[in-house]
C-alpha positions as CSV (number, residue, x, y, z in Angstrom):
1,M,-12.3,4.0,14.8
2,S,-10.9,1.6,17.5
3,I,-10.6,-2.2,17.0
4,K,-10.0,-4.6,19.8
5,L,-9.2,-8.3,19.6
6,E,-9.8,-10.1,22.9
7,H,-8.5,-13.7,23.3
8,V,-9.1,-14.4,19.6
9,G,-8.4,-17.8,18.3
10,Y,-9.1,-19.3,14.9
11,V,-9.1,-22.9,13.7
12,Y,-9.3,-23.8,10.0
13,S,-11.2,-27.0,9.2
14,Q,-12.2,-27.4,12.9
15,G,-13.2,-31.0,13.8
16,T,-11.6,-32.6,10.7
17,A,-8.3,-34.3,10.0
18,Y,-7.0,-31.1,8.5
19,E,-7.6,-29.0,11.6
20,K,-5.1,-26.2,11.9
21,H,-4.8,-23.6,14.7
22,A,-4.0,-20.3,12.8
23,L,-4.6,-17.9,15.7
24,K,-4.1,-18.5,19.4
25,D,-5.2,-16.1,22.2
26,V,-4.6,-12.9,20.2
27,N,-5.1,-9.7,22.2
28,L,-4.7,-6.4,20.3
29,E,-5.9,-2.9,20.4
30,I,-5.7,-0.7,17.3
31,G,-6.3,3.0,17.9
32,D,-7.7,5.6,15.6
33,G,-5.3,7.1,13.0
34,Q,-2.3,4.7,13.5
35,F,-0.1,3.4,10.8
36,I,0.6,-0.2,11.8
37,G,2.9,-2.8,10.2
38,V,2.1,-6.5,10.6
39,I,5.0,-8.8,10.0
40,G,5.6,-12.5,10.4
41,H,7.0,-15.6,8.6
42,T,4.7,-17.5,6.2
43,G,2.1,-19.3,8.2
44,S,2.5,-17.0,11.2
45,G,-1.2,-16.0,11.2
46,K,-0.9,-12.4,10.0
47,S,-3.2,-12.7,7.0
48,T,-5.8,-14.7,9.0
49,M,-5.7,-12.1,11.8
50,I,-6.4,-9.1,9.5
51,Q,-9.5,-10.9,8.0
52,H,-11.0,-10.8,11.5
53,L,-10.9,-7.0,11.6
54,N,-13.9,-6.6,9.3
55,G,-15.6,-9.9,10.0
56,L,-14.6,-11.8,6.9
57,L,-13.6,-14.6,9.3
58,K,-15.4,-15.3,12.5
59,A,-13.2,-16.2,15.5
60,T,-13.4,-19.7,16.7
61,E,-13.0,-18.3,20.2
62,G,-12.7,-14.8,21.6
63,T,-14.3,-11.5,20.5
64,V,-13.7,-8.6,18.2
65,Y,-14.9,-5.2,19.2
66,V,-15.2,-2.2,17.0
67,N,-15.8,1.1,18.7
68,G,-16.7,-0.9,21.8
69,E,-19.3,-3.0,20.0
70,N,-19.1,-6.8,19.7
71,I,-19.2,-7.5,16.0
72,Y,-20.5,-11.1,16.7
73,A,-23.6,-9.8,18.6
74,D,-27.0,-10.5,17.1
75,G,-28.1,-7.8,14.7
76,Y,-24.6,-6.3,14.3
77,D,-24.3,-4.8,10.8
78,L,-21.3,-6.6,9.3
79,K,-22.0,-5.2,5.8
80,S,-21.6,-1.7,7.2
81,L,-18.4,-2.7,9.0
82,R,-16.8,-4.0,5.8
83,T,-17.3,-0.6,4.2
84,K,-15.6,1.1,7.2
85,V,-12.7,-1.4,7.4
86,G,-11.6,-1.9,3.8
87,L,-9.3,-4.8,2.9
88,V,-7.0,-4.9,-0.1
89,F,-5.8,-8.5,-0.8
90,Q,-2.3,-9.4,-1.8
91,Y,-3.2,-10.1,-5.4
92,P,-5.4,-7.3,-6.8
93,E,-6.7,-9.4,-9.7
94,H,-8.8,-11.2,-7.1
95,Q,-10.7,-7.9,-6.6
96,L,-10.9,-6.6,-10.2
97,F,-13.6,-7.9,-12.5
98,E,-15.4,-5.1,-14.3
99,V,-14.9,-4.2,-18.0
100,D,-13.1,-1.0,-17.3
101,V,-11.3,0.8,-14.4
102,I,-13.9,3.4,-13.6
103,S,-16.7,0.7,-13.5
104,D,-14.6,-1.4,-11.2
105,V,-14.0,1.4,-8.7
106,C,-17.7,2.4,-8.9
107,F,-18.7,-1.1,-7.7
108,G,-18.2,-0.5,-4.0
109,P,-20.2,2.8,-3.8
110,K,-22.9,1.3,-6.0
111,N,-23.2,-1.6,-3.6
112,Q,-23.6,0.9,-0.8
113,G,-26.6,2.4,-2.5
114,C,-25.0,5.5,-3.9
115,S,-26.5,7.1,-7.0
116,Q,-24.7,6.8,-10.3
117,E,-23.6,10.4,-10.1
118,E,-22.1,9.9,-6.6
119,C,-20.5,6.6,-7.6
120,L,-18.7,8.3,-10.5
121,E,-17.7,11.2,-8.3
122,R,-16.3,8.9,-5.6
123,A,-14.5,6.7,-8.2
124,R,-12.8,9.7,-9.8
125,E,-11.8,11.1,-6.5
126,A,-10.4,7.7,-5.3
127,L,-8.4,7.2,-8.6
128,Q,-7.0,10.7,-8.2
129,L,-6.0,9.9,-4.7
130,V,-4.0,6.8,-5.8
131,G,-2.4,8.8,-8.6
132,L,-3.8,6.9,-11.6
133,P,-4.0,9.1,-14.7
134,E,-7.4,9.7,-16.3
135,K,-6.3,8.1,-19.6
136,Y,-6.6,4.7,-17.9
137,Y,-10.2,5.1,-16.6
138,K,-11.8,3.4,-19.6
139,E,-9.1,0.7,-20.0
140,S,-9.6,-2.9,-18.9
141,P,-8.1,-3.3,-15.4
142,F,-6.6,-6.6,-16.6
143,D,-4.5,-4.7,-19.2
144,L,-2.7,-2.6,-16.6
145,S,0.7,-3.2,-15.1
146,G,1.0,-4.8,-11.6
147,G,1.5,-1.4,-9.9
148,Q,-1.5,0.1,-11.7
149,K,-3.7,-2.8,-10.7
150,R,-2.7,-2.2,-7.1
151,R,-3.7,1.4,-7.4
152,V,-7.1,0.5,-8.9
153,A,-7.7,-2.1,-6.2
154,I,-6.9,0.4,-3.5
155,A,-9.1,3.0,-5.2
156,G,-12.0,0.5,-5.2
157,V,-11.7,0.3,-1.4
158,L,-11.2,4.1,-0.9
159,A,-14.3,4.9,-3.0
160,M,-16.3,3.3,-0.1
161,K,-14.8,5.9,2.2
162,P,-13.4,3.5,4.8
163,E,-12.1,4.6,8.2
164,V,-9.5,1.8,8.2
165,L,-7.5,0.6,5.3
166,V,-5.9,-2.8,5.5
167,L,-3.4,-3.9,2.9
168,D,-2.1,-7.4,2.6
169,E,1.3,-7.3,0.9
170,P,0.4,-4.4,-1.4
171,T,3.9,-4.4,-3.0
172,A,4.2,-8.1,-3.7
173,G,5.7,-8.8,-7.1
174,L,6.5,-5.1,-7.8
175,D,9.9,-3.8,-8.8
176,P,11.6,-1.4,-6.3
177,K,10.3,1.7,-8.2
178,G,6.8,0.4,-8.2
179,R,7.0,-0.6,-4.5
180,D,8.2,2.8,-3.4
181,E,5.5,4.6,-5.5
182,I,2.7,2.5,-3.9
183,L,4.0,2.9,-0.4
184,D,4.6,6.6,-0.8
185,Q,1.1,7.0,-2.1
186,I,-0.3,5.0,0.9
187,L,1.6,7.3,3.3
188,L,0.2,10.3,1.5
189,L,-3.4,8.9,1.7
190,K,-2.9,8.3,5.4
191,K,-1.9,11.9,6.0
192,E,-4.5,13.4,3.8
193,L,-7.5,11.3,4.9
194,H,-6.4,10.8,8.5
195,M,-7.3,7.1,8.4
196,T,-5.9,4.1,10.2
197,V,-3.6,2.1,7.9
198,I,-2.6,-1.5,8.6
199,L,0.2,-2.8,6.3
200,V,1.0,-6.5,6.1
201,S,4.5,-6.9,4.7
202,H,7.5,-9.2,4.6
203,S,9.9,-6.3,4.0
204,M,11.6,-5.0,7.1
205,E,12.9,-1.9,5.3
206,D,9.4,-1.0,4.3
207,V,7.8,-1.3,7.7
208,A,10.8,0.5,9.3
209,K,10.4,3.4,6.9
210,Y,6.7,3.9,6.9
211,V,4.9,2.6,10.0
212,E,4.8,3.9,13.6
213,R,4.0,0.6,15.3
214,I,4.9,-3.0,14.4
215,I,3.0,-6.2,15.4
216,V,5.1,-9.3,15.0
217,M,3.1,-12.6,14.5
218,D,4.6,-16.0,15.2
219,K,2.8,-19.4,15.2
220,G,-0.6,-17.7,15.5
221,K,0.4,-15.5,18.5
222,V,1.6,-11.9,18.9
223,M,5.3,-12.2,19.6
224,L,6.2,-8.4,19.7
225,D,4.2,-5.2,19.6
226,G,5.9,-1.8,19.7
227,S,7.6,1.0,17.8
228,P,10.1,0.0,15.0
229,K,13.0,0.9,17.3
230,E,11.5,-1.3,20.1
231,V,10.8,-4.2,17.9
232,F,14.0,-4.2,15.9
233,S,16.1,-4.0,19.1
234,H,15.0,-7.7,19.4
235,Y,16.7,-8.6,16.1
236,K,18.2,-11.8,17.6
237,E,14.8,-13.0,18.6
238,L,13.4,-12.1,15.2
239,E,16.1,-14.2,13.5
240,Q,15.0,-17.2,15.6
241,V,11.6,-17.1,13.9
242,G,12.9,-16.6,10.4
243,L,12.8,-12.8,10.3
244,A,15.4,-10.1,10.4
245,A,15.8,-6.4,11.2
246,P,16.5,-3.8,8.5
247,Q,20.0,-4.0,7.1
248,V,20.9,-0.7,8.7
249,T,20.3,-2.3,12.1
250,Y,23.1,-4.8,11.5
251,I,25.4,-2.1,10.1
252,M,25.0,0.0,13.2
253,H,25.8,-2.9,15.5
254,E,28.9,-3.8,13.4
255,L,30.0,-0.2,13.6
256,A,29.6,-0.3,17.4
257,A,31.4,-3.6,17.5
258,H,34.3,-2.0,15.6
259,G,34.6,0.8,18.2
260,L,32.6,3.6,16.6
261,P,30.3,4.9,19.4
262,V,27.1,5.1,17.4
263,R,23.6,4.5,18.7
264,T,22.4,1.2,17.4
265,D,18.7,1.9,17.3
266,A,18.5,3.4,13.8
267,T,15.9,1.7,11.6
268,T,16.1,3.6,8.4
269,V,19.0,4.7,6.1
270,E,18.3,8.3,6.9
271,E,18.5,7.8,10.6
272,A,21.7,5.7,10.2
273,A,23.3,8.4,8.1
274,D,22.4,11.1,10.6
275,E,23.8,9.1,13.5
276,I,27.0,8.2,11.7
277,T,27.6,11.8,10.6
278,R,27.0,13.0,14.2
279,C,29.4,10.5,15.6
280,L,32.1,11.3,13.1
281,E,31.8,15.0,13.7
282,E,32.1,14.7,17.5
283,R,35.4,13.0,17.4
284,K,38.7,13.1,15.5
285,I,38.6,10.1,13.2
286,L,41.9,8.2,12.8
287,P,42.8,6.9,9.3
288,A,42.2,3.3,10.2
289,E,38.7,4.1,11.4
290,K,37.7,5.3,8.0
291,N,37.4,1.7,6.9
292,I,34.9,0.8,9.6
293,L,31.9,1.5,7.4
294,Q,33.1,-0.7,4.6
295,A,33.9,-3.6,7.1
296,A,30.5,-3.3,8.7
297,Q,28.7,-3.4,5.3
298,Q,30.6,-6.5,4.3
299,K,29.4,-8.3,7.4
300,Q,25.7,-7.5,7.1
301,P,23.4,-10.5,6.4
302,E,21.4,-10.9,3.3
303,A,17.9,-9.4,3.5
């Protein structure tokens, strides 16, 4: 499924004293099967932008096309679109409301007109995909942990068999272990189901590790759009809008500044370790140079 935003603008409370321009002339194309990260400072327009992808918000100006069709055209089936482009909001409790987990996940398929048997089959399949044990199926979703609620919320969207999964800060409020579990599960889902995944996140390390393309939003506009290496090479520009590159980016630049001839485009710990190892193996390291790593780490900025 392809999605195209063409000169999209959006104004909250248009024509009132509280008018706010949230999006300004946004032009984007999202191809089939991509894993995309959307980052930006608070108020940059990233959450507003993703709500245009399935028609939850209607652009004040411009057009959104899905598979070449204008979703604002008369007669366009927005209900069908919202099952194909599933959105998981930042706070899963906003999407959970049934008496137990299995009923909650069944809600989407039931709304699609599926039989009770198919609803249960889809719900169980989706819950297995997100890794939630069967012992929780009859539990109230509100009695679950934060990470478990995220899994149920994602399962509720997956049960509708979307072609695009959009996640708005899916790891917000989770501890590091819970965050890694959720993101690893999302990556596994992307690979198994061959779906497009759009991840909104404030964590540079997360997007660097998981996504293949990053869209940077600033003041309602697309500031940067490219691979993690391309985007994070502009780390000075990111700093000017309140963002930063992954910490390893700063470490690699510090190493280079101290005279170690490493490539500075590593965006993950694994890439940095491989590059440092390669560099050290290619040259005879003097005793003084063994302190370069420690010096570089001490100079890196806080995340």
